[in-house]
C-alpha positions in Angstrom: 51.8 -21.2 -23.6 50.0 -18.8 -25.8 46.2 -18.1 -25.6 44.5 -16.5 -29.3 41.1 -15.1 -29.2 38.4 -16.1 -31.8 36.1 -14.0 -33.4 33.5 -15.3 -31.1 34.2 -13.9 -27.5 35.3 -16.4 -25.2 36.0 -19.1 -27.6 39.9 -19.2 -27.7 42.8 -21.1 -29.4 45.5 -22.4 -26.2 49.1 -22.7 -28.1 50.8 -25.3 -25.7 54.6 -25.1 -24.8 56.4 -27.7 -27.3 59.4 -28.9 -25.9 60.7 -31.3 -28.1 64.5 -32.7 -28.9 65.4 -35.9 -31.5 63.5 -38.1 -28.8 60.0 -36.2 -29.3 57.8 -33.7 -27.4 56.7 -33.1 -24.0 53.7 -30.7 -23.6 51.1 -30.1 -21.0 47.8 -30.6 -22.0 46.3 -29.4 -18.8 47.3 -27.4 -15.9 44.8 -26.3 -13.4 46.6 -23.3 -12.0 48.2 -21.9 -15.1 45.1 -22.6 -17.3 42.4 -20.5 -15.1 42.0 -17.4 -15.8 44.2 -17.3 -18.6 41.8 -19.4 -20.7 38.4 -20.4 -18.9 38.2 -17.0 -17.5 37.7 -18.4 -13.9 38.8 -21.0 -11.6 36.8 -24.2 -13.2 37.9 -27.5 -12.7 38.0 -30.3 -15.2 35.7 -33.3 -14.0 35.7 -35.7 -16.7 37.9 -36.6 -19.9 36.7 -38.3 -22.8 38.3 -39.5 -25.9 36.3 -40.3 -29.1 37.7 -42.3 -32.5 36.3 -41.1 -35.4 36.4 -41.5 -39.3 36.9 -39.3 -42.5 33.4 -37.2 -42.7 32.2 -38.2 -39.5 30.4 -34.9 -38.2 30.0 -35.0 -34.7 27.6 -32.0 -33.0 26.3 -29.3 -32.2 26.1 -30.7 -29.0 25.1 -29.0 -25.4 24.3 -29.6 -22.2 21.4 -27.4 -20.5 21.1 -27.2 -17.5 24.6 -28.9 -16.2 26.2 -26.9 -19.0 29.5 -28.2 -20.0 32.6 -26.1 -20.8 35.1 -28.0 -23.0 38.9 -28.1 -23.1 39.1 -30.0 -26.7 42.2 -31.0 -28.7 43.1 -33.4 -31.3 45.7 -36.4 -30.6 45.8 -37.9 -34.5 44.7 -37.0 -37.4 42.4 -33.8 -38.1 39.0 -31.8 -37.6 37.3 -28.8 -38.4 35.9 -27.8 -34.5 33.0 -25.4 -34.4 31.7 -23.4 -31.1 28.5 -21.4 -31.6 27.3 -19.1 -29.2 23.6 -20.4 -28.2 23.1 -18.1 -24.7 19.6 -16.3 -25.2 20.4 -12.7 -25.2 24.0 -12.5 -26.0 25.4 -10.0 -28.8 27.5 -12.9 -30.1 24.2 -15.4 -30.2 23.9 -17.6 -33.3 27.6 -16.6 -34.1 30.1 -19.2 -34.2 34.0 -19.9 -34.3 35.5 -22.5 -36.7 39.2 -23.8 -35.7 41.2 -26.5 -37.3 42.8 -28.8 -35.4 45.4 -31.3 -36.5 47.3 -33.7 -34.2 51.4 -32.2 -35.2 50.7 -28.8 -33.9 49.1 -29.0 -30.1 46.7 -26.4 -30.4 43.4 -26.8 -28.1 40.2 -24.8 -28.0 38.4 -23.9 -25.3 34.1 -23.7 -25.4 32.6 -22.1 -22.6 29.6 -23.4 -20.7 26.5 -22.1 -23.2 28.3 -22.7 -26.6 27.4 -25.5 -28.7 30.2 -27.9 -29.7 30.7 -29.7 -33.0 33.5 -30.9 -35.2 33.7 -33.1 -38.8 36.9 -35.4 -39.3 38.7 -34.1 -42.3 41.7 -36.9 -42.1 41.0 -40.5 -42.4 40.9 -41.4 -38.7 41.0 -38.8 -35.7 41.0 -39.4 -32.3 39.7 -36.7 -30.3 39.4 -35.2 -26.5 37.7 -33.5 -25.0 38.1 -32.3 -21.1 34.8 -31.2 -19.3 34.1 -28.8 -16.6 30.4 -31.1 -15.7 30.0 -34.7 -16.1 27.6 -35.6 -19.2 24.5 -35.6 -18.4 22.2 -37.5 -20.8 18.8 -36.1 -19.4 20.5 -32.3 -19.9 21.7 -33.2 -23.2 20.6 -31.4 -26.3 21.8 -30.9 -30.0 21.8 -28.1 -32.6 21.0 -28.8 -36.7 24.7 -29.1 -37.6 23.6 -27.0 -41.2 21.2 -24.8 -39.5 21.3 -21.7 -42.5 20.7 -19.1 -39.4 23.8 -20.3 -38.1 26.1 -20.7 -42.1 29.1 -22.8 -40.9 31.1 -24.4 -43.5 31.9 -27.6 -42.3 34.6 -27.8 -45.2 31.9 -31.1 -46.7 28.8 -31.7 -48.6 27.5 -35.6 -46.7 29.2 -35.7 -43.8 28.3 -39.4 -41.5 26.0 -38.4 -39.0 24.5 -40.1 -36.0 20.4 -40.2 -35.7 20.2 -37.9 -33.2 22.1 -35.3 -34.7 21.0 -35.5 -38.5 17.1 -34.6 -36.9 18.3 -32.3 -34.8 15.8 -28.9 -34.3 17.4 -25.6 -35.7 18.9 -22.6 -33.5 15.7 -20.8 -33.7 13.7 -23.8 -33.1 15.4 -25.3 -29.8 13.0 -25.6 -27.1 16.3 -25.5 -24.3 19.1 -22.6 -24.3 21.1 -21.3 -21.9 20.7 -17.4 -20.9 23.5 -14.9 -21.0 25.0 -13.7 -17.9 
């Protein structure tokens, strides 16, 4: 496994070792002992795994939970997405900064989004199946969103007019978010 730092401290790209031959391939999507300190920076436990299926132009995000913040290890099973993490921890030296990673199923890359970061993605292929391994269970009463096109964050999503949920379309800008995690 190779771990590559992004421009956003704490957000990393994981390149699992792929074993392939003329029959196909095999790789470990998660191995607690191997991922531990190398990826998470701590021994975190995965408690929930989610899958979403979306069509081209669907943008999901920017989502986070506070309290009960979720760390997310994410990857694409089919298709291509542009994945985004934003540091939303008050007091962080990288507050409001973001990292963008394009994920394609055939590359087998994963992105680690630590607790305290907002996360989103947009589908660039006709369809995409997206997986999330989360360190905290989904808690709807703790769920929050940041506006996907907040000009203060300045994310290049690679798309002009995404398909959004009603909730994501009316999310507040980062500057107006009522509940944000604190940098520790």
